[in-house]
N, C-alpha and C positions, 0 to 999 in steps of 0.2 A: 387468484392472486389479487391482493388489494393494491390498487394503483395510487400513486402519488403524483400529482401534477399541479401546476399553477392553473388549473383547468376550469371547467364548468363555465363556458361562455354564456350559456342560457341563463336568463334571470332566475335567481333563487331567493329563498327566504333565509336570512341570516339571523341566528340566535346567539347572542353573546354569552360568554361563560357565566356571567353574574346575573343572568335572568333568573328571577325567583322560581320559575318553573323548571329549571335545570336541577336535577337531583344528584347529590354526591353521597358517596359511601366511602369512609376511610378518612385518613388524615390528609388535609390539603391546606395550602396557604392561598387565600383568595383576596388578600388586601391590595395586591399590586395590579392595578388595572392595565398596566403596560404589558406585563408578562402573563396575564391570565391566571388560571388556577394552576398552581405548581404542586407537584407531588413526586415521591419516589418510593414510598412503602409498597409492598405487594398487595394485590387485590383491591387497590383503590379503584372505584368504579364511578362512571358518570353516565346518567341515564336521562332520556327525554321521552315524552309521549306526544304525538302530533297527529293531526288529520291531514292527509294528503289528497289532493284533487286529481292527481295524475301520476303516472309512472315516472320514476326518476331516481337519481342517486341521493344517498345520504352521505354527507361529507363532514369529516372532522378537520377543523383548522387547528393545527398543533405542531409543536416541536416534540416529537416522540423520543428523541435523544437515545436512539438505538435500543429502546426497550421493546419487549414483545407484548402484544395485546391480543385479546379476543374481542370481536365485535359481533353482537347478536341483534338481529333485526327480526321482530315477530309482529304478526298482525293481531289486532284485538278484535276487529270485525271488518271484514272486507266483503265486497260484492261477490267475489269469487271464492275459491277454496282457501282454507287457512294457509298462512305463509310464514315460514321460518327459515332464516339463513344465518349461518354462523361462519365467520372467517377468523383465522388466526394469522397474524402478520408481525413482522419485525420492522420497526420504524427506521428511518435513515439516521445517519450520524447527527449528533446534536449541533445546534447552531443555526438551523434554518427552519422557519415556520413553513409548513407545507399543507396542502389540501389532500387529505387521505380519503379515498372512496371506501366507505365501510360496507356498503351494500346498495342494492337497487330495489326500491319498493315497486310492486307490479302494477299498481293502479290506485284508484280511490279507496280510502279506508282509513282506519285508525291504527297506528303502529307504535311500537315501543322499540327503543334502541338502547343497548347497554354496551359501553366500552370499558373493559376491565384490563388492568395492568397485570401481566402474568409473571414478570420478573421482579427480583428483589432489588434493593438499592445497590447501585454500582456493582453490577454482576462480577463475581469474583473469579471468573475463568481467565480471561485474557490478562488481568492485572497481576496474576500470581508471580510470574518471573520478574516483571519490572519491579514489583515491590521487594522481591527477594534480593535483587541487586541494587536496591536503593534508588531506583528511578521512579520516585513517587509521581513525577509529572506525567508519566505514561499511564498510571493506573486509573482504572475506572472507565471502561469503554462506554458504559451507560451513564447517562446523566439524569438530571431532574426533568421530568415531563412538564411542558408548558402548554396547557390546553386553552385555546383562545375562543373558539366559537363552533357552532354547528351551521351547516348549510343544507337546507331542505328543498325538495322540489317546489317549483313555482306554485304559488297559491296555497301553500301549506299553512296550517294554523297550529301553533304550539298550544298544548292542553296542559291542565294541571297534572302533576305526576301522581302515580298511584300511592295509596297509603303505604308508609314504611312498615316493615314487619314489627310487631309489638315486642318481640324478643331481641335482645342485643347481646352479643358475645364478643370478647376480645381475646386474641390468641397471640402469645408472646413466645418466641423461640428462635431456633437456628435454621439450619438447612432443610430439615424435614418439614418444618412448619411453613416454609414458603415454596415447597415443591421443587427445590434444587435437584436437577438431574432426573426428575420424575418421568420425563418423556424420552429418555435415552433408549434407542431401539437397536443398536448394533454394537458389536464387540469393540470397535475403535472408540466409540463414545463412552464406553465403560472403563476406559483406562485413563492414565494421567493425560494422554494426548487429547482425551475428550475435553480437558480444561480449555483447549484452544478452539473448540467447535462453537464457541460463542453461545448464544442464548437459545438456539432451537431445541435444546434439551431441557429447558426450564419451563415449568408450567404450574403456576400456583393453583389453577382450577382443578388439578388432579390430586392435590394434597389433602390431608385429613382436615385441615382448617376449613377449607372451602366445602368439603363434603359434609362436615358436621353442621356448618351454617345452613347449607341447603336442606339437609334432613330435618333440622330443628326449626326451619323457617325463621331464621334469625338474621338480622343485620350483623355484619362482621367487620371488625377492624383487626388488621394483622400487623404487628410489629415484629418482623423476623428478618434475619440476615445470616447468611451462611458463615460458619466459623466463629460466630460471636459466643463468648462464654460468660460466666458469672464473674469470676475474678481474673481469669486468663482466657484469652481467645485461643483457638486451636493453633498449634505450631507457633506459639507465642514468640520464641526466640527469632524466628524468621520474619516476623511482622507481616505475614501474608495477609492477615485479616484486619490489620490496623491495630491501633492501641486502645481504642475505646471499646469497652465491653458492653454487653446488652443493657444492663441496668443504667448505664450512663446515657443511653439513647432514648429512654422511655418518656422523657419530658419534651421530646422534639416533635415538631410538626413535620419537618423534613429530616430523614435519618442522617443525611450527609451535611447538615448545617446546624450550627448551634442556635440559630434564630430563624424564624420566630419560635418561641416556646409554645408548646401545646397547652390549650386552656383547660382541658379535661371537662369541658361542658357536656360532652357526649358520655353518658354513664352506662356501662354495660351491666347486665344482670349477672353475668358470669365471666371470669377471666381464667383462661386456660394457659398455664405457664409450663413450658418445656425448656428449662434452662439449667445448665450445669454440666451437661454431657461433654461439651467441648473443652471444659477444663481438664478432662482426662486425655485429650488428644495432645499431650505434652509429655516430654521425657520426665518432668517432675510436676505432677499434678498439684493443684491447689491444696494447701493443708486443710485438715478438718476444721480447725478453728476459723480460719479465714473464710472457708466456704460457708460455714454456718452463720457467721456474722454478716456476710454479704447477702446471703439468701434471706435472712430475717429482715435486714434493712430494706431489701426490695419489697418484701411483703408489707412492711410498715408503710412504704411509700405508696403502694397500691391501695392499702386500706385507707390512708389519709385522703386519697383522691376519690375512692369508691367506698364510702362507709357501709353500704348495704350489699355489695356484690359478693357472690361466692367466689373465693379464690381457690382454684382447682390446680394444684401442682401435679405434674405428671412426669413420668420418666419411663423409658423402656421401648419395647417393640423389637427387641433383638431376634435374630434367627437362631436356631439351635447351635450353629457352628460359629457364631460371632456375637459375643455378649456385650460388646462395647456400649451399646445404647442403654444398658441396664446398670452400668458401673456406678453411676451417681445415685442410684435409687435409695440406698441406705442413708446417704448424707441428706438428700432432699427430704426424706421422711422424717429424719431427726430434726431438721430445721423447721419443718412445719409443726411438729410437736412442740418445739421450743417457742414458736410464735404464739401458740395457745390461744387460738381464735376459733370459736365454734362454727364459723363460716369459712374456715380455711381447711382444706382436706388434701390428702395425697392419694393419687392413684398410680400404681405401677402397672404398666402394660407388660404382661409376663413374657419371658423368653419363650419363643415357640408360637406366639400369636401369628407371626410371619414365618414363612417356610424358606428353607434353603432352595427349594424348587420354584419359588416364586420368580417371575421375571424381575431382573434387577435394573435399577437405574444407574446413572453415572456414578462411578466410584463408590459402589455399594449403597447408594441412596435408594430409598424405596421407589418403586414404580407405582403406578396407579393401583396395582393389585395389592401391594403392601399397605398403601394408604387406606384402601378400602377395608382391609382386615382390622386395622387400628381403629377406624371409624366404627366398624361393627362392634368392637369391644367397648369403646368409650360411650357411644350414643346412649345405650340404656342406663348407664350409670349417671350420666349427666341429666337425663330425663328424670331419674328418681331423685337426685339431689335437688333439682330445681322444681320438681312437681309439674313438669311439662309432659303432658300426655300426648 
């Protein structure tokens, strides 16, 4: 269990969020020195590398805003055996900065620590009914993370971070793209009641976005949010997933705020786009013309910001008995052809890549097994397109 206390009476070494040797991955707002580094997209990660002179705790000073995180502490070289410790925890409710013990280093040595956000913006479980009944003030159990500082064992020295991966990918999509429901492990959590089990069922490190980045040895940015569609969000008439669609969020640093805008200085080599399926989760799906116009507009926006990137549109991954994930495939394929760019391609993940016998996540979302099968299918095709051996 990761502990949160106003603790650590022993003298420690404090490293502020804006120290140049603190390494960030993903979209963050870091201009506000009072609130630290702020973020809400999934898989945003903060890492440090340091030399410790003694055993002691590694602490994050943060307002985790009810989000779920993974914390990985590993040894780079120690006097004793190799050390690795991973903890997954849910932060307390937003509004209070706390000291969170991420792990304990065993003694002298060089260590790396990575803190990664596993949940999407404003987890869509608890807010479902409040949004349905118009109680918007209740929606959004999770908030924006505010990371302030690290606290390291006494006598520790912060070291330069390791080199970033040379490859960069960006992944854009909905629930499958951010690991929604991927960790559901019992029948109750696989029903509508699971929507109220909060965020222990969500884990972005199990989804294909993270798996592909790991396999390809690539730095990854993920802009994904459950229920978000191209023209219409899922269950649009009920406003369960808000009014703003996925393309309307792509210029944001924080998914839940119109400012600050993202500067697009971070340039991916490939953008994987899984958008359009949620438009079909409506009694009246988006029309063909509206879908095509919106999709090509999104591709033009991405091409404007990433002139040389491969734009890889994808769709699918349905089981043999449930074809919903593949419904948008024809429209996406036609929109990509209409875009007519030699570095824009469409890949359909065929029906049957995932099995009806696979363990299921919450409300028919993929579990880690399904995500692994999708990654197995996509990885060689991405490698071939990109020339990544």
